[in-house]
N, CA, C and O atoms as a Tinker XYZ file with bonds, in Angstrom:
   264  protein
     1  N     50.673000  140.170000   97.626000    73     2
     2  CA    52.035000  139.257000   97.476000    64     1     3
     3  C     52.425000  138.838000   96.037000    63     2     4     5
     4  O     51.498000  138.408000   95.351000    81     3
     5  N     53.585000  138.894000   95.508000    73     3     6
     6  CA    53.681000  138.690000   94.293000    64     5     7
     7  C     54.352000  136.968000   94.263000    63     6     8     9
     8  O     54.946000  136.531000   95.249000    81     7
     9  N     54.199000  136.341000   93.324000    73     7    10
    10  CA    54.799000  135.230000   93.226000    64     9    11
    11  C     55.947000  135.222000   92.483000    63    10    12    13
    12  O     56.053000  135.695000   91.352000    81    11
    13  N     57.047000  134.534000   93.296000    73    11    14
    14  CA    58.247000  134.383000   92.559000    64    13    15
    15  C     58.324000  133.535000   91.707000    63    14    16    17
    16  O     59.253000  133.629000   90.905000    81    15
    17  N     57.483000  132.551000   91.607000    73    15    18
    18  CA    57.439000  131.424000   90.533000    64    17    19
    19  C     56.175000  131.497000   89.806000    63    18    20    21
    20  O     55.125000  131.296000   90.415000    81    19
    21  N     56.179000  131.757000   88.603000    73    19    22
    22  CA    54.976000  131.758000   87.648000    64    21    23
    23  C     54.453000  130.820000   87.392000    63    22    24    25
    24  O     53.330000  131.033000   86.935000    81    23
    25  N     54.773000  129.609000   87.473000    73    23    26
    26  CA    54.167000  128.459000   87.167000    64    25    27
    27  C     53.170000  128.121000   87.772000    63    26    28    29
    28  O     52.928000  128.652000   88.856000    81    27
    29  N     52.431000  127.272000   87.306000    73    27    30
    30  CA    51.155000  126.890000   88.099000    64    29    31
    31  C     51.296000  126.589000   89.298000    63    30    32    33
    32  O     52.372000  126.062000   89.583000    81    31
    33  N     50.363000  126.791000   90.333000    73    31    34
    34  CA    50.720000  126.289000   91.607000    64    33    35
    35  C     51.135000  125.047000   92.105000    63    34    36    37
    36  O     51.995000  124.812000   92.954000    81    35
    37  N     50.317000  124.169000   91.381000    73    35    38
    38  CA    50.287000  122.791000   91.782000    64    37    39
    39  C     51.812000  122.286000   91.245000    63    38    40    41
    40  O     52.263000  121.353000   91.910000    81    39
    41  N     52.598000  122.724000   90.234000    73    39    42
    42  CA    53.860000  122.603000   89.847000    64    41    43
    43  C     54.789000  123.154000   90.776000    63    42    44    45
    44  O     55.774000  122.482000   91.084000    81    43
    45  N     54.571000  124.536000   91.373000    73    43    46
    46  CA    55.455000  125.145000   92.362000    64    45    47
    47  C     55.485000  124.230000   93.637000    63    46    48    49
    48  O     56.509000  124.008000   94.284000    81    47
    49  N     54.258000  123.731000   93.917000    73    47    50
    50  CA    53.954000  122.545000   95.303000    64    49    51
    51  C     54.862000  121.530000   94.878000    63    50    52    53
    52  O     55.792000  121.178000   95.604000    81    51
    53  N     54.643000  121.007000   93.684000    73    51    54
    54  CA    55.119000  119.545000   93.417000    64    53    55
    55  C     56.943000  119.806000   93.569000    63    54    56    57
    56  O     57.526000  118.830000   94.041000    81    55
    57  N     57.606000  120.707000   93.301000    73    55    58
    58  CA    58.942000  120.809000   93.318000    64    57    59
    59  C     59.467000  121.382000   94.612000    63    58    60    61
    60  O     60.629000  121.202000   94.976000    81    59
    61  N     58.411000  122.209000   95.426000    73    59    62
    62  CA    58.691000  122.424000   96.815000    64    61    63
    63  C     58.802000  121.228000   97.324000    63    62    64    65
    64  O     59.932000  120.895000   97.680000    81    63
    65  N     57.845000  120.405000   97.474000    73    63    66
    66  CA    57.721000  118.972000   98.285000    64    65    67
    67  C     58.952000  117.978000   97.667000    63    66    68    69
    68  O     59.433000  117.150000   98.440000    81    67
    69  N     59.361000  118.043000   96.550000    73    67    70
    70  CA    60.614000  117.136000   95.871000    64    69    71
    71  C     61.972000  117.893000   96.629000    63    70    72    73
    72  O     62.949000  117.197000   96.905000    81    71
    73  N     61.958000  119.318000   96.932000    73    71    74
    74  CA    62.989000  119.718000   97.683000    64    73    75
    75  C     63.204000  119.488000   99.235000    63    74    76    77
    76  O     64.270000  119.557000   99.848000    81    75
    77  N     61.796000  119.164000   99.785000    73    75    78
    78  CA    61.990000  118.780000  100.962000    64    77    79
    79  C     62.158000  117.283000  101.147000    63    78    80    81
    80  O     62.299000  116.840000  102.287000    81    79
    81  N     62.151000  116.465000  100.079000    73    79    82
    82  CA    62.374000  115.118000  100.504000    64    81    83
    83  C     64.056000  114.876000  100.054000    63    82    84    85
    84  O     64.774000  113.936000  100.397000    81    83
    85  N     64.295000  115.659000   99.467000    73    83    86
    86  CA    66.260000  115.483000   99.258000    64    85    87
    87  C     66.977000  116.461000  100.470000    63    86    88    89
    88  O     68.202000  116.430000  100.585000    81    87
    89  N     66.379000  117.091000  101.120000    73    87    90
    90  CA    67.061000  117.909000  102.136000    64    89    91
    91  C     65.932000  118.361000  103.231000    63    90    92    93
    92  O     64.724000  118.549000  103.087000    81    91
    93  N     66.767000  118.465000  104.362000    73    91    94
    94  CA    65.840000  118.877000  105.557000    64    93    95
    95  C     65.757000  120.520000  105.606000    63    94    96    97
    96  O     64.807000  121.146000  106.075000    81    95
    97  N     66.927000  121.086000  105.034000    73    95    98
    98  CA    66.803000  122.340000  104.946000    64    97    99
    99  C     67.068000  122.848000  103.538000    63    98   100   101
   100  O     68.143000  123.406000  103.316000    81    99
   101  N     66.222000  122.707000  102.626000    73    99   102
   102  CA    66.525000  122.941000  101.190000    64   101   103
   103  C     66.660000  124.537000  100.898000    63   102   104   105
   104  O     66.265000  125.213000  101.848000    81   103
   105  N     67.091000  125.210000   99.888000    73   103   106
   106  CA    66.752000  126.329000   99.548000    64   105   107
   107  C     65.612000  126.406000   98.742000    63   106   108   109
   108  O     65.542000  125.881000   97.631000    81   107
   109  N     64.553000  127.167000   99.371000    73   107   110
   110  CA    63.247000  127.559000   98.531000    64   109   111
   111  C     63.327000  128.699000   98.223000    63   110   112   113
   112  O     62.284000  129.251000   97.874000    81   111
   113  N     64.284000  129.285000   98.234000    73   111   114
   114  CA    63.930000  131.105000   97.857000    64   113   115
   115  C     63.324000  130.998000   96.373000    63   114   116   117
   116  O     62.345000  131.718000   96.176000    81   115
   117  N     63.748000  130.228000   95.336000    73   115   118
   118  CA    63.014000  130.327000   94.204000    64   117   119
   119  C     61.874000  130.518000   94.126000    63   118   120   121
   120  O     61.442000  131.330000   93.309000    81   119
   121  N     60.993000  129.765000   95.025000    73   119   122
   122  CA    59.413000  129.722000   95.230000    64   121   123
   123  C     58.858000  130.674000   96.130000    63   122   124   125
   124  O     57.771000  131.219000   95.938000    81   123
   125  N     59.800000  130.934000   97.382000    73   123   126
   126  CA    58.949000  131.890000   97.957000    64   125   127
   127  C     59.689000  133.160000   98.029000    63   126   128   129
   128  O     59.304000  133.933000   98.906000    81   127
   129  N     60.861000  133.610000   97.144000    73   127   130
   130  CA    61.237000  134.495000   97.354000    64   129   131
   131  C     62.282000  134.749000   98.262000    63   130   132   133
   132  O     62.239000  134.431000   99.450000    81   131
   133  N     63.519000  135.503000   97.535000    73   131   134
   134  CA    65.012000  135.259000   98.307000    64   133   135
   135  C     64.834000  136.103000   99.669000    63   134   136   137
   136  O     65.750000  136.096000  100.491000    81   135
   137  N     63.724000  136.783000   99.889000    73   135   138
   138  CA    63.528000  137.535000  101.717000    64   137   139
   139  C     62.502000  136.760000  102.503000    63   138   140   141
   140  O     61.896000  137.227000  103.467000    81   139
   141  N     62.323000  135.344000  101.946000    73   139   142
   142  CA    61.087000  134.904000  102.636000    64   141   143
   143  C     61.205000  134.911000  104.380000    63   142   144   145
   144  O     60.310000  135.079000  105.207000    81   143
   145  N     62.417000  134.704000  104.542000    73   143   146
   146  CA    62.507000  134.409000  105.979000    64   145   147
   147  C     63.322000  135.405000  106.616000    63   146   148   149
   148  O     63.768000  135.148000  107.734000    81   147
   149  N     63.674000  136.890000  105.876000    73   147   150
   150  CA    64.169000  137.743000  106.739000    64   149   151
   151  C     63.405000  138.181000  107.837000    63   150   152   153
   152  O     62.198000  138.195000  107.595000    81   151
   153  N     63.742000  138.557000  109.014000    73   151   154
   154  CA    62.881000  139.000000  110.254000    64   153   155
   155  C     62.389000  138.051000  111.058000    63   154   156   157
   156  O     61.951000  138.317000  112.178000    81   155
   157  N     62.415000  136.935000  110.594000    73   155   158
   158  CA    61.966000  135.621000  111.075000    64   157   159
   159  C     62.579000  135.196000  112.018000    63   158   160   161
   160  O     63.791000  135.235000  111.805000    81   159
   161  N     62.178000  134.601000  113.465000    73   159   162
   162  CA    62.904000  133.888000  114.298000    64   161   163
   163  C     63.640000  132.595000  113.565000    63   162   164   165
   164  O     62.953000  131.900000  112.816000    81   163
   165  N     65.056000  132.268000  113.783000    73   163   166
   166  CA    65.251000  130.977000  113.335000    64   165   167
   167  C     64.498000  129.760000  113.713000    63   166   168   169
   168  O     64.074000  129.482000  114.834000    81   167
   169  N     64.377000  128.978000  112.468000    73   167   170
   170  CA    63.615000  127.560000  112.711000    64   169   171
   171  C     64.449000  126.759000  113.689000    63   170   172   173
   172  O     65.660000  126.646000  113.498000    81   171
   173  N     63.919000  126.263000  114.609000    73   171   174
   174  CA    64.275000  125.469000  115.919000    64   173   175
   175  C     64.588000  124.184000  115.067000    63   174   176   177
   176  O     65.527000  123.530000  115.522000    81   175
   177  N     64.006000  123.685000  113.934000    73   175   178
   178  CA    64.605000  122.121000  113.687000    64   177   179
   179  C     63.870000  122.226000  112.282000    63   178   180   181
   180  O     63.182000  123.160000  111.870000    81   179
   181  N     64.229000  120.890000  111.575000    73   179   182
   182  CA    63.813000  120.867000  109.925000    64   181   183
   183  C     62.652000  120.834000  109.980000    63   182   184   185
   184  O     62.177000  121.470000  109.039000    81   183
   185  N     61.734000  120.306000  110.770000    73   183   186
   186  CA    60.003000  120.273000  110.831000    64   185   187
   187  C     59.587000  121.902000  111.025000    63   186   188   189
   188  O     58.692000  122.330000  110.295000    81   187
   189  N     60.085000  122.618000  111.786000    73   187   190
   190  CA    59.674000  124.067000  111.837000    64   189   191
   191  C     60.351000  124.758000  110.830000    63   190   192   193
   192  O     59.964000  125.927000  110.832000    81   191
   193  N     61.179000  124.553000  109.984000    73   191   194
   194  CA    61.670000  125.426000  108.935000    64   193   195
   195  C     60.695000  124.999000  108.007000    63   194   196   197
   196  O     60.301000  125.941000  107.319000    81   195
   197  N     60.008000  123.597000  107.661000    73   195   198
   198  CA    59.281000  123.504000  106.581000    64   197   199
   199  C     57.613000  123.933000  106.900000    63   198   200   201
   200  O     56.802000  124.280000  106.042000    81   199
   201  N     57.361000  123.802000  108.376000    73   199   202
   202  CA    56.263000  124.587000  108.769000    64   201   203
   203  C     56.222000  126.103000  108.408000    63   202   204   205
   204  O     55.146000  126.555000  108.015000    81   203
   205  N     57.202000  126.850000  108.497000    73   203   206
   206  CA    57.524000  128.129000  108.172000    64   205   207
   207  C     57.207000  128.209000  106.467000    63   206   208   209
   208  O     56.333000  128.944000  106.009000    81   207
   209  N     58.016000  127.383000  105.680000    73   207   210
   210  CA    57.982000  127.400000  104.263000    64   209   211
   211  C     56.723000  127.230000  103.874000    63   210   212   213
   212  O     56.201000  127.989000  103.057000    81   211
   213  N     56.083000  126.189000  104.431000    73   211   214
   214  CA    54.610000  125.925000  104.108000    64   213   215
   215  C     53.741000  126.827000  104.075000    63   214   216   217
   216  O     53.034000  127.086000  103.102000    81   215
   217  N     53.719000  127.621000  105.612000    73   215   218
   218  CA    52.766000  128.882000  105.171000    64   217   219
   219  C     52.990000  130.039000  104.767000    63   218   220   221
   220  O     52.161000  130.929000  104.953000    81   219
   221  N     54.359000  130.295000  104.023000    73   219   222
   222  CA    54.632000  131.031000  103.043000    64   221   223
   223  C     54.236000  130.526000  101.694000    63   222   224   225
   224  O     53.753000  131.339000  100.906000    81   223
   225  N     54.370000  129.397000  101.369000    73   223   226
   226  CA    53.830000  128.709000  100.334000    64   225   227
   227  C     52.458000  128.887000  100.095000    63   226   228   229
   228  O     52.054000  129.225000   98.982000    81   227
   229  N     51.546000  128.645000  101.253000    73   227   230
   230  CA    50.356000  128.730000  100.899000    64   229   231
   231  C     49.814000  130.213000  100.782000    63   230   232   233
   232  O     48.871000  130.584000  100.084000    81   231
   233  N     50.546000  130.921000  101.549000    73   231   234
   234  CA    49.911000  132.434000  101.434000    64   233   235
   235  C     50.308000  133.049000   99.853000    63   234   236   237
   236  O     49.761000  134.041000   99.372000    81   235
   237  N     51.323000  132.276000   99.199000    73   235   238
   238  CA    51.445000  132.930000   97.827000    64   237   239
   239  C     50.847000  131.871000   96.822000    63   238   240   241
   240  O     50.468000  132.327000   95.744000    81   239
   241  N     50.729000  130.658000   97.015000    73   239   242
   242  CA    50.043000  129.808000   95.855000    64   241   243
   243  C     48.740000  128.957000   96.048000    63   242   244   245
   244  O     48.207000  128.218000   95.221000    81   243
   245  N     48.328000  129.249000   97.405000    73   243   246
   246  CA    47.117000  128.642000   97.728000    64   245   247
   247  C     47.433000  127.280000   98.493000    63   246   248   249
   248  O     48.563000  126.796000   98.534000    81   247
   249  N     46.435000  126.779000   99.027000    73   247   250
   250  CA    46.624000  125.539000   99.787000    64   249   251
   251  C     47.323000  124.758000   99.155000    63   250   252   253
   252  O     47.679000  125.164000   98.048000    81   251
   253  N     47.687000  123.670000   99.491000    73   251   254
   254  CA    48.459000  122.337000   98.833000    64   253   255
   255  C     47.413000  121.695000   98.411000    63   254   256   257
   256  O     46.363000  121.421000   98.992000    81   255
   257  N     47.877000  121.414000   97.057000    73   255   258
   258  CA    46.828000  120.516000   96.332000    64   257   259
   259  C     46.860000  118.937000   96.652000    63   258   260   261
   260  O     47.868000  118.233000   96.713000    81   259
   261  N     45.349000  118.496000   96.866000    73   259   262
   262  CA    45.597000  116.880000   97.142000    64   261   263
   263  C     45.675000  116.032000   96.049000    63   262   264
   264  O     45.858000  114.827000   96.215000    81   263
């Protein structure tokens, strides 16, 4: 899987988290690819949306840095 954002994974995770602090349903295609949700069921709520996005982030950039 190609990473849409070529910055260090910790940097991408930082801005991903920041996006979710500002909005319940942020546009995160810049990190996940514009087609990341294509073919997936619609998220039930904002928590499910984030769960889906974090799963894709982990697949692309590795686990969330602690």
